[in-house]
N, C-alpha and C positions, 0 to 999 in steps of 0.2 A: 512211485507215485504214493505210497501209504505215509512214508516217514513226514513229507510235508503237511500231509493232514493231520497227523498226531500233533506237530507243532503248532499248528494254527489252532488245532481244539486246546493245547495246553496254553497257549496266549490268551485264548478266550475265556478260558476257566480262571486263569490269573486275573484277568479284567474283571471277571464277575466278582471274584473273591476279593479286589481291592475296593469294588464299589460297595460290596457289602460289609465290609470292614469300615469304610468310611462312614456307612448310614449307622451303624452300631455305633462308632465314634460320636458322631453328632448326636445321637438318642441319648448316650451318656453324659456330653457336655449339657444337653436341654435338661436332663435329669437334675444334674449337679447344680444347675443356674435355679432351677424350680426349687429344690430342696434350700438353697442360700436365701430364697426369696421367703420361705417359710420359716426359715429359721430365724431372720430378721421380723418377721411378725411376730413369733412367738417372744423375742427377746423385749418387744416393745411392748406386749400384755401387761406385766406388773407398772410399766408407767400408766399405762390407763385405769388400773385398779386404785395406783396410787393417787391419781387426780381426784377420782371418786371419793376416797376418803376424805382428801383435802377439801372438796366442796362440803363433806357432812361435817368436818371440823369447823369450817368457817360459818357454816351455820349456826352449831353449838356456839360458837364464840360469841357469833350476832346475838342470840338469844340471851346468855348469859351476861354479857357485856350490857346489851340494850337495858335489861331488867335492873343491872348493877348503877348504871348513871341515872336513870329514873327515879331512882331512891335516894340518889345523892345529888341531886340538884341544886341544894344550898351550901354544899361543900366542894368549892372550887376544883382542888388537887384530885379529890376523888371523882367529881364528874369528869373533870379532863381524862383520867386515868381509863374511866369506863369508855369515854368516847374513843380514846385513841385504839383501844382493843377491840372494840366495835369497827372502827374502819379498816382495822388490820382484817379483821375477820371476812369482810366486804371484800378486800384485794385480794385475800386467798381464794375466793369464790369466783371471784372475776378471771385471775390467772389460771385457776385450774379448768375453768370452763372453755378459755382461749386454745389451753393445750389439747382438751380433748377434741376440740374442733379441728385443730392441726393434725390431730391423731387420725380422726375419722377422714380427712383428705388423701389420706396415703391409699391408693387403689393398686394393689399388688399384681392385679393384671395388667397393669401399664408396663410400657419398656421400664427396663431398668433404668435408663438415664432419669424417666419422668420421676421414680419413686426415689433415686438420689436428690434430686430437686426438692422435692417435698420433704425429706429427711434432713436435709440444709436449713430450709425453712424452719422446721420443727425446732431442729438443734439451736440455731440462734436464738428463737424464742423463748426456749429453755433454758438458755444462760442467762438472759435479761430476766426471764421471771423469777431465777434463781438469786439473783442479785437484788431485785424488788422485794421477795418475801426474805431475805435473808439479813440484808443491812438494818432494817428497822431495830432488829432485836438487839442492838447497841443500846438502845433506849426503852424499847418497847418491854423488856423484861423488869423494868423499874414499874410501870402501869401495872404489870401482872403483878408484881409484889405487893404492890398497895393495894389492889383486890382481894388479894389472899389474906393480907392482914386485917384487912376489914370483914372479912368472912370468920378469921380466929377470933374478932372480937376487940381489936384494938387499931387505933390510927398510927400506922408507922410514921407519916409524915408529921402528926402533932407530936410524937413522941421523940422524934430525932431528925428534925428536919434540915441540920446541917450534913448529916449522913446521908440522907437523899439526896441533897444539894450536890454534893459530892459525887456521888453515883452516877449523877445525870451527867455532871462535867467530864467524869471519865469516860462515859459513854459518848458524850458528844465528841471529845478528841478521838476516840476510836473511831467512831464514824468518820469523823473527817480525814483520820490516816488512811482508812480502806479506801474511801473515794479519791482520796490522793494517789495512792498508789494503785488503782484501777487506772488514773488517769495516765498516770507514767506508762504502764504496761501497754498502753493502747495508743501511747504517742508515737511519733516518727522513730524508727530503729529499734522499735522495743516488739517487734513480732513474734519473736521467742516467747516472751513473758506473756503476751496475749494469747499465743498458742496454749501455754500451759494453764493459764487461768480458765480458757474457755474448756480445755480438755477435763480439767478437774471439775467445773461446773456442770457440764454436760454428762458426766456419771458414766459408769460403766456399760449400763442398756443400750445407750446411742453410740457409744463408740464401736460395741459389739455388733450392733446392726449395721453401721456404717461400712465396718469391715467386711459382713457378710455379703453385702451389695455390690461394695467394691470389686469383690472375690467373682459374683455373678456377673457383674459387667465383664470382667476380662473373659469370662466363659463366652458371652454372647458375642465379643469381638473376635475371638479365635474361631468361633463356630463358622 
């Protein structure tokens, strides 16, 4: 009669051990998922700092450009250059503020699926903001160069109007070519090119954060 009791005790002990191992495994999975959430948040911290710097740079550009065009109201090309740089500074501030708002809406205490949705929203906006901030430089550098030349004491457009016009023509062609490429990349049957452009513009921080959250989501599904 003792042997069946020993076998029953052994089975009970094994079941208890299995249950305990299962609890430890679930705790390990939960810890791994939470670690990945924290790592994802850490990956995005430099983005937040970068947007704050962008706002500061935008304000500085607005102050400098505003003072510049106010002094050159009677010189059309310098007035236009100052206004363009001023407008770009305002654009930089707005884009950075919107991105900070999207970053602030990510609640890392929410389920991973909700965080992934917020991150996807941030990623889409960041790609568009990168295009909006980058494409104008095909022409904006000319305005900045005219301003710098004036600070140095000479009028670059008055000295070489043909060179400035040629630079503007090249910039306009470059801008048109960039827009055409983006249009084709996002057209029908060009999903691979669109993904390449989006991944490049999204940058490593967002790619790493998305990978960490995808891993955390797999842990939660398996748990």
